[in-house]
C-alpha positions as CSV (number, residue, x, y, z in Angstrom):
1,M,0.1,0.0,-0.1
2,P,1.1,3.4,-0.2
3,E,2.4,5.3,2.4
4,L,0.1,8.3,3.6
5,L,0.6,12.0,3.4
6,G,2.2,13.3,6.5
7,L,0.6,16.3,8.6
8,T,3.4,18.2,7.4
9,E,3.1,17.6,3.6
10,M,-0.8,18.0,3.7
11,A,0.3,21.7,5.1
12,D,2.6,22.6,2.4
13,A,0.4,21.2,0.0
14,I,-2.3,23.9,0.9
15,A,0.2,26.5,1.5
16,Q,1.4,25.9,-2.4
17,G,-2.2,26.1,-3.3
18,S,-1.9,22.3,-4.8
19,I,-5.5,21.5,-2.6
20,S,-7.6,23.5,-0.8
21,P,-9.1,23.0,2.7
22,L,-12.5,22.3,1.7
23,E,-11.2,19.3,-0.6
24,L,-8.7,18.0,1.6
25,T,-11.0,17.8,4.6
26,S,-13.9,16.1,2.0
27,I,-11.1,13.7,1.4
28,H,-11.0,12.7,5.3
29,L,-14.6,12.9,5.7
30,N,-15.1,10.4,2.4
31,A,-12.4,8.2,4.3
32,I,-14.2,8.2,7.7
33,E,-17.7,7.3,5.8
34,A,-15.5,4.4,4.3
35,K,-14.0,3.2,6.9
36,N,-14.8,4.0,10.5
37,P,-17.7,1.4,10.4
38,R,-14.9,-0.9,10.0
39,I,-12.4,0.5,12.4
40,N,-15.0,2.3,14.8
41,A,-12.4,5.0,16.0
42,F,-14.9,7.9,16.0
43,I,-17.2,9.3,19.1
44,E,-18.5,12.2,17.0
45,I,-17.9,13.5,13.4
46,Y,-18.0,17.0,13.1
47,A,-19.1,16.9,8.8
48,E,-20.9,20.0,8.2
49,Q,-19.3,22.0,10.9
50,A,-15.6,21.1,8.9
51,R,-16.6,21.9,6.0
52,T,-17.8,25.5,7.0
53,Q,-14.5,26.3,8.9
54,A,-12.7,25.0,5.6
55,R,-14.5,27.5,3.6
56,G,-12.2,30.1,5.9
57,P,-11.0,31.9,6.2
58,L,-7.9,30.4,7.5
59,S,-4.2,31.0,9.0
60,G,-1.3,29.0,10.8
61,P,0.9,26.6,10.5
62,L,-1.7,24.0,10.4
63,A,-4.3,25.8,8.3
64,G,-6.7,23.6,6.6
65,V,-4.9,20.4,7.8
66,P,-8.0,18.0,9.4
67,V,-6.8,16.7,12.7
68,T,-8.9,15.1,15.9
69,V,-8.9,15.4,19.1
70,K,-9.0,12.3,22.1
71,D,-12.4,12.4,23.6
72,S,-11.1,13.4,27.1
73,F,-10.5,17.3,25.8
74,D,-13.2,19.4,26.2
75,I,-14.8,21.2,23.5
76,A,-17.1,23.9,24.4
77,G,-20.9,22.7,24.4
78,R,-20.2,18.8,23.6
79,V,-19.9,16.2,26.1
80,T,-16.4,15.2,27.2
81,N,-17.6,11.4,27.2
82,C,-14.5,9.7,28.2
83,G,-16.0,6.3,27.4
84,S,-18.7,6.2,30.1
85,L,-22.3,6.5,29.9
86,L,-21.7,8.1,33.6
87,R,-20.1,11.6,32.3
88,R,-23.8,11.7,29.8
89,D,-24.1,15.4,30.8
90,A,-21.0,16.4,31.2
91,I,-21.2,19.5,28.9
92,A,-18.2,21.4,28.3
93,A,-18.3,25.0,28.8
94,R,-15.2,26.1,27.0
95,H,-12.8,24.4,25.1
96,S,-9.7,22.8,26.2
97,T,-6.3,24.3,26.0
98,A,-5.4,21.6,23.0
99,V,-8.5,22.2,21.3
100,E,-8.0,26.4,21.0
101,R,-4.6,25.9,19.7
102,L,-5.2,23.5,17.3
103,L,-8.0,25.7,16.2
104,D,-5.9,28.9,16.3
105,A,-3.5,27.5,14.0
106,G,-5.7,27.0,11.3
107,A,-6.7,23.1,11.8
108,I,-10.1,21.6,10.7
109,L,-10.9,19.8,13.7
110,I,-13.3,16.9,11.8
111,G,-14.2,14.2,15.2
112,K,-13.8,13.3,18.6
113,T,-12.1,9.6,18.9
114,S,-13.3,7.0,21.4
115,T,-11.4,5.9,24.3
116,P,-11.9,2.9,26.6
117,E,-13.9,4.3,30.2
118,F,-12.2,6.7,31.6
119,L,-9.4,6.4,30.2
120,Y,-8.8,3.4,32.6
121,Y,-7.4,0.6,30.4
122,Y,-5.3,-0.5,27.7
123,E,-7.7,-1.5,25.3
124,T,-10.7,1.0,23.6
125,D,-14.2,-0.4,24.4
126,N,-16.8,1.5,25.8
127,R,-20.6,1.4,26.2
128,L,-21.0,4.0,24.0
129,I,-20.1,2.9,21.0
130,G,-18.3,-0.1,21.1
131,R,-14.4,-2.0,20.7
132,T,-12.2,-0.1,18.3
133,N,-10.4,-2.0,16.2
134,H,-6.7,-2.0,14.8
135,P,-7.0,-0.8,11.5
136,C,-5.4,-3.8,9.4
137,D,-6.6,-6.3,11.5
138,E,-9.9,-6.1,13.1
139,T,-9.8,-9.1,15.4
140,R,-7.1,-6.7,17.6
141,T,-6.9,-4.2,19.3
142,S,-6.0,-0.4,18.5
143,G,-5.0,-0.3,22.3
144,G,-6.1,2.7,24.5
145,S,-6.0,4.7,26.1
146,S,-5.6,6.6,23.0
147,G,-6.8,3.7,20.6
148,G,-9.2,5.8,18.9
149,E,-6.8,8.3,17.9
150,A,-4.4,6.0,16.9
151,A,-6.6,4.0,14.4
152,A,-8.1,7.5,12.8
153,I,-4.8,8.7,12.4
154,A,-3.3,5.2,11.2
155,S,-5.8,4.3,8.4
156,G,-5.9,7.8,7.1
157,M,-9.0,9.3,8.8
158,S,-6.8,11.8,10.6
159,A,-4.1,13.4,9.6
160,G,-2.7,13.3,13.4
161,G,-4.2,14.7,16.8
162,V,-3.6,15.0,20.5
163,G,-3.8,12.1,23.0
164,S,-2.8,11.9,26.7
165,D,-0.8,9.9,28.8
166,G,-0.7,8.5,32.1
167,G,0.6,5.0,32.0
168,G,1.4,4.4,28.3
169,S,-1.5,6.0,26.9
170,I,0.0,7.5,24.1
171,R,2.7,4.9,23.3
172,E,1.3,1.8,23.4
173,P,-1.7,2.4,21.0
174,A,0.9,4.4,18.5
175,H,3.1,1.2,18.9
176,F,0.4,-0.9,18.4
177,C,-0.9,0.9,15.1
178,G,2.4,2.0,13.5
179,I,2.0,5.6,14.2
180,C,4.2,8.0,16.3
181,G,3.5,9.5,19.6
182,L,5.3,12.0,22.2
183,K,4.2,12.2,25.9
184,P,6.1,15.1,26.9
185,T,7.5,16.4,29.7
186,P,4.8,17.7,32.3
187,G,3.7,21.0,31.4
188,R,5.3,21.2,28.1
189,V,1.6,20.8,26.5
190,G,-1.0,22.7,28.2
191,A,-3.7,19.9,29.4
192,G,-6.5,22.0,30.9
193,G,-9.8,21.2,30.1
194,H,-8.6,17.2,30.1
195,W,-10.9,15.1,32.2
196,P,-9.7,13.2,34.3
197,E,-8.1,16.5,35.4
198,I,-4.4,16.7,35.3
199,A,-3.5,17.6,38.9
200,H,-1.6,16.6,41.9
201,P,-1.2,14.2,43.8
202,T,-1.2,11.9,40.7
203,G,-1.5,14.4,38.0
204,F,2.6,14.6,37.6
205,M,2.3,11.6,35.7
206,G,0.0,12.5,33.3
207,V,0.5,14.8,30.3
208,A,-1.3,15.6,26.9
209,G,0.5,15.1,23.9
210,P,0.7,14.9,19.8
211,M,-0.4,11.7,17.6
212,A,0.5,11.5,14.0
213,R,2.1,9.4,11.6
214,T,5.7,11.0,11.2
215,A,8.3,12.1,14.2
216,A,8.4,15.2,11.7
217,D,4.7,15.8,12.0
218,V,4.5,14.9,15.6
219,R,7.3,17.5,16.1
220,L,4.8,20.2,14.4
221,L,1.8,19.6,16.5
222,F,4.0,19.8,19.5
223,E,5.2,23.5,18.2
224,V,1.9,24.7,17.9
225,L,0.3,22.8,21.1
226,S,3.2,23.9,23.7
227,G,3.3,26.7,25.6
228,Y,2.5,28.1,28.8
229,D,-1.1,27.2,30.4
230,P,-2.5,28.3,33.5
231,R,-4.8,25.6,33.8
232,D,-2.3,23.6,33.8
233,P,-0.7,23.2,37.3
234,F,2.7,21.6,35.7
235,S,3.1,24.2,33.2
236,A,6.0,26.6,33.0
237,P,6.6,29.2,30.7
238,V,9.7,27.3,28.6
239,P,9.9,28.3,25.0
240,L,10.8,26.0,21.9
241,Q,14.3,25.9,21.5
242,A,16.8,24.0,19.0
243,Q,18.6,21.0,20.4
244,P,20.4,19.5,18.1
245,S,20.5,15.4,18.6
246,R,24.0,14.6,16.6
247,H,26.1,14.0,19.9
248,A,23.4,12.9,22.2
249,R,25.0,9.5,23.8
250,I,22.2,6.1,23.6
251,F,21.8,4.2,26.4
252,V,20.1,0.9,25.5
253,I,17.6,-0.4,28.2
254,T,17.6,-4.7,28.1
255,G,16.4,-7.4,30.4
256,Y,12.7,-6.4,30.0
257,R,10.1,-9.7,29.7
258,T,8.9,-9.1,25.7
259,Q,7.6,-10.5,22.6
260,P,10.3,-10.8,20.5
261,A,9.4,-8.4,17.9
262,C,9.8,-5.8,20.8
263,A,13.1,-6.1,21.7
264,Q,14.5,-6.5,18.1
265,A,12.6,-2.8,17.7
266,A,15.1,-1.5,19.9
267,E,18.0,-3.6,18.9
268,K,17.1,-2.3,15.1
269,A,17.0,1.4,16.2
270,A,20.3,1.1,17.9
271,M,21.7,-0.1,15.6
272,L,20.9,2.2,13.3
273,L,21.7,5.2,15.7
274,G,25.2,3.4,16.3
275,D,25.5,3.2,12.4
276,L,24.5,7.5,12.3
277,G,27.7,8.0,14.6
278,H,26.5,8.1,18.2
279,S,28.1,6.2,20.7
280,V,25.6,3.3,22.1
281,E,26.3,1.7,25.6
282,E,24.0,0.0,27.8
283,F,21.9,1.1,30.7
284,P,22.3,0.3,34.7
285,F,18.9,-0.6,34.8
286,A,19.3,-0.5,38.9
287,L,18.8,3.2,38.6
288,I,14.7,2.5,37.6
289,E,14.7,-1.1,39.4
290,N,11.8,-0.4,41.2
291,A,10.0,2.2,39.1
292,H,6.9,0.1,37.9
293,E,6.0,-0.9,41.1
294,L,6.1,2.7,42.2
295,W,3.9,3.7,38.9
296,R,1.6,0.7,39.9
297,L,1.0,1.7,43.5
298,L,0.0,5.2,42.1
299,F,-1.9,4.5,38.9
300,V,-3.7,1.6,40.0
301,D,-3.8,0.9,44.4
302,Y,-3.8,4.8,44.7
303,L,-6.5,5.7,42.2
304,T,-8.8,2.5,42.5
305,P,-11.1,3.5,45.7
306,G,-11.8,7.0,44.1
307,I,-13.3,5.0,40.9
308,R,-15.3,2.2,42.7
309,D,-16.9,5.1,44.7
310,M,-17.8,6.7,41.7
311,V,-19.7,3.9,40.0
312,R,-20.9,2.7,42.9
313,G,-24.6,1.6,42.3
314,R,-23.8,2.3,38.8
315,E,-21.6,-1.0,38.0
316,D,-24.1,-1.8,35.3
317,E,-23.8,0.9,33.1
318,C,-19.8,0.8,33.4
319,A,-17.9,-1.0,30.8
320,W,-15.6,-3.7,31.6
321,T,-12.5,-1.4,30.4
322,G,-13.3,0.9,33.2
323,L,-13.2,-1.8,36.1
324,E,-10.6,-4.1,34.9
325,L,-8.1,-2.2,36.4
326,T,-9.1,-2.0,39.7
327,R,-8.8,-6.1,40.0
328,Y,-5.1,-5.4,40.2
329,A,-4.9,-3.4,43.1
330,R,-3.4,-4.6,46.0
331,E,-3.3,-2.6,48.9
332,T,-5.1,0.6,50.4
333,I,-2.7,4.0,50.1
334,D,-3.3,6.1,53.3
335,A,-1.7,9.7,53.4
336,P,1.3,8.1,55.1
337,R,1.9,5.8,52.5
338,L,1.5,8.0,49.6
339,A,4.4,10.4,50.7
340,K,6.9,7.8,51.1
341,I,5.9,6.5,47.5
342,L,6.2,10.1,46.5
343,L,9.4,10.7,48.4
344,E,11.0,7.8,47.0
345,R,9.9,8.5,43.4
346,D,11.9,11.7,44.4
347,R,14.8,10.5,45.6
348,M,15.0,8.0,42.2
349,R,14.2,10.7,39.7
350,A,17.1,12.6,41.2
351,C,19.8,10.2,40.8
352,L,18.5,9.3,37.3
353,L,18.9,12.6,36.1
354,E,22.2,13.3,37.7
355,F,23.2,10.4,35.4
356,L,22.0,11.4,32.3
357,G,22.3,15.1,32.5
358,T,21.2,16.8,29.2
359,D,22.5,14.9,26.1
360,S,21.5,11.6,26.6
361,V,18.6,9.5,25.0
362,L,17.3,6.1,26.7
363,I,16.3,3.5,24.2
364,A,13.7,0.7,25.2
365,P,10.8,-1.1,23.5
366,A,7.6,0.7,23.3
367,F,5.5,-2.2,25.5
368,G,5.9,-6.0,26.3
369,V,3.7,-6.9,23.5
370,T,1.9,-5.7,20.0
371,A,-1.5,-5.5,19.1
372,Y,-3.0,-8.5,20.0
373,P,-6.8,-10.1,19.7
374,H,-8.9,-8.0,22.2
375,R,-9.1,-9.4,25.2
376,Q,-6.1,-11.7,25.0
377,C,-3.3,-10.0,25.6
378,P,-0.8,-12.6,25.8
379,M,1.5,-12.1,28.7
380,D,0.6,-10.4,32.5
381,L,-0.7,-6.8,31.3
382,M,1.3,-5.2,34.7
383,D,4.7,-7.0,32.8
384,A,3.3,-5.8,29.2
385,I,3.6,-2.6,30.9
386,R,6.7,-2.2,32.2
387,P,8.9,-0.6,29.6
388,V,6.4,2.5,29.3
389,S,5.3,3.4,33.3
390,P,8.8,4.5,34.6
391,W,8.8,7.4,32.5
392,N,5.5,8.5,33.5
393,L,6.3,8.0,37.1
394,L,9.5,10.1,36.6
395,G,8.5,12.8,34.4
396,M,10.2,12.6,31.5
397,P,9.6,12.6,27.8
398,A,9.2,9.6,25.8
399,L,8.7,9.5,22.0
400,V,7.7,6.2,20.4
401,I,8.4,5.5,16.4
402,P,7.7,2.5,14.4
403,M,10.8,0.2,13.4
404,L,9.3,-3.1,12.2
405,T,6.8,-5.0,11.3
406,T,5.8,-9.0,12.7
407,P,5.5,-11.7,10.3
408,E,1.3,-11.3,11.5
409,G,1.5,-8.0,9.6
410,M,1.8,-5.9,13.4
411,P,3.8,-2.8,13.8
412,A,6.3,-2.9,16.4
413,G,7.9,0.9,17.7
414,V,10.7,2.0,19.8
415,Q,10.9,4.6,22.4
416,L,13.0,7.3,22.8
417,I,13.4,8.9,26.1
418,G,14.4,11.6,28.0
419,A,15.7,13.9,30.5
420,P,12.6,16.4,31.3
421,W,12.6,19.8,29.0
422,T,14.6,17.8,26.1
423,D,11.1,17.2,24.2
424,E,13.1,18.7,21.4
425,L,16.1,16.8,21.5
426,L,14.1,13.4,21.3
427,L,11.8,15.1,17.9
428,D,15.2,15.9,16.2
429,L,16.6,12.5,16.8
430,G,13.3,10.9,15.9
431,V,13.2,12.7,12.5
432,R,16.5,11.3,12.2
433,L,15.8,8.0,13.1
434,E,13.3,7.8,10.9
435,T,15.3,8.8,7.9
436,A,18.1,5.8,8.9
437,R,15.0,3.5,9.0
438,G,13.5,4.3,5.2
439,S,9.8,4.1,4.4
440,R,8.1,1.2,6.0
441,W,6.0,1.1,3.1
442,L,6.8,1.7,-0.5
443,T,7.8,5.0,-1.8
444,Q,5.2,6.0,-3.3
445,R,2.9,8.7,-1.1
446,S,-0.5,9.7,-1.3
447,L,-4.0,11.2,0.1
448,P,-5.9,8.5,1.9
449,T,-8.0,6.2,-0.3
450,T,-11.5,6.5,-0.2
451,T,-14.9,6.0,-1.7
452,T,-16.1,8.5,-4.4
453,N,-19.2,9.6,-2.4
454,T,-19.3,13.1,-0.9
455,T,-21.6,13.0,2.1
456,T,-20.6,12.0,5.3
457,P,-22.7,11.0,8.5
458,T,-22.8,13.7,11.0
459,V,-23.1,14.3,15.2
């Protein structure tokens, strides 16, 4: 199949006048009409609103480019469902910061994408529309919690968009679907107007972040979305900055129990970066040995009582994805226990950042498994999460880019992880690594293949 044009290429084509925003929007809406019945990625489709917006006037770096947002970001006047019937009355009073910045950049908002209930699982399935399928295989999951977003982008129904990540929720579906996704440093991308609210004591682990088909596209979205956000308690006025990656030191994290393809993707990335002249060394795993367990205490054990209280008496309205992680809870976290966990996290973080400096990049598998049949994860989920959870706990940026395809046709990605505030370093290295890797598909590039219909279902 031809590789789909990237978001950056679409923006350039519009700027050069080779295609109009309305034509590009119609192509994507037709792609949704053709593909979404099979993939089921969208909670809402804004066909007429998008066409009206596409008629202009438009300006900005994304002028005329069709994008989507995960259904955890507020859009004024619309319900922020987060995959739950319990939130059917949660109508947003104003746009989230991410939506405001996309619209200010001239992007065309064509829809909201599906999530697991409460964003609280690694597969996208809910009582609102059912499960989201992998773009290449309907029997497999697209991941979660940004699984609808990843599936829409990978299939060409969206040029790019915004997800959120508290324990791999951008990176796992990006890895499953063969696209790119950045979990930024907390506060680099404003998360105001996201539900659940990203705030203390566990909100440091959660971020809003860009998703697209290439690292270059993710970089453009990051430039649009970044900046100080007074609604995000972790936001800081950190300007965009050039961070060339040519002299970055590379450390490879080994020892995770993963499927072979996941380990091979990281090995391939390390080899390519070595060929580019980088120093490649093995990472001393003792620095993060207990990171996953601390994340689990905060993300599963600490949050479970609140979720159980929220759904009490209404469990029959909930999807399995909203409750499944609560079954992994092992202890009740009281205030003294929480303080000890956070202190241990801070000490671990300090030691790791002292080791890394600002010019080191870690390489790790993007997840423990590739996309699997619905509800049939081939290993214990808590083990599969281990490669992604430490970077939420420690507040470090992590970028996933696809590296190879398994014999079953499933993508496998690699994680590039850096010190806080080195997001631009990771994006620069990601672009260079993509170039070294070469195209995953044929060299021909095209717009999404669609039907010739000109009508699209609306919400």
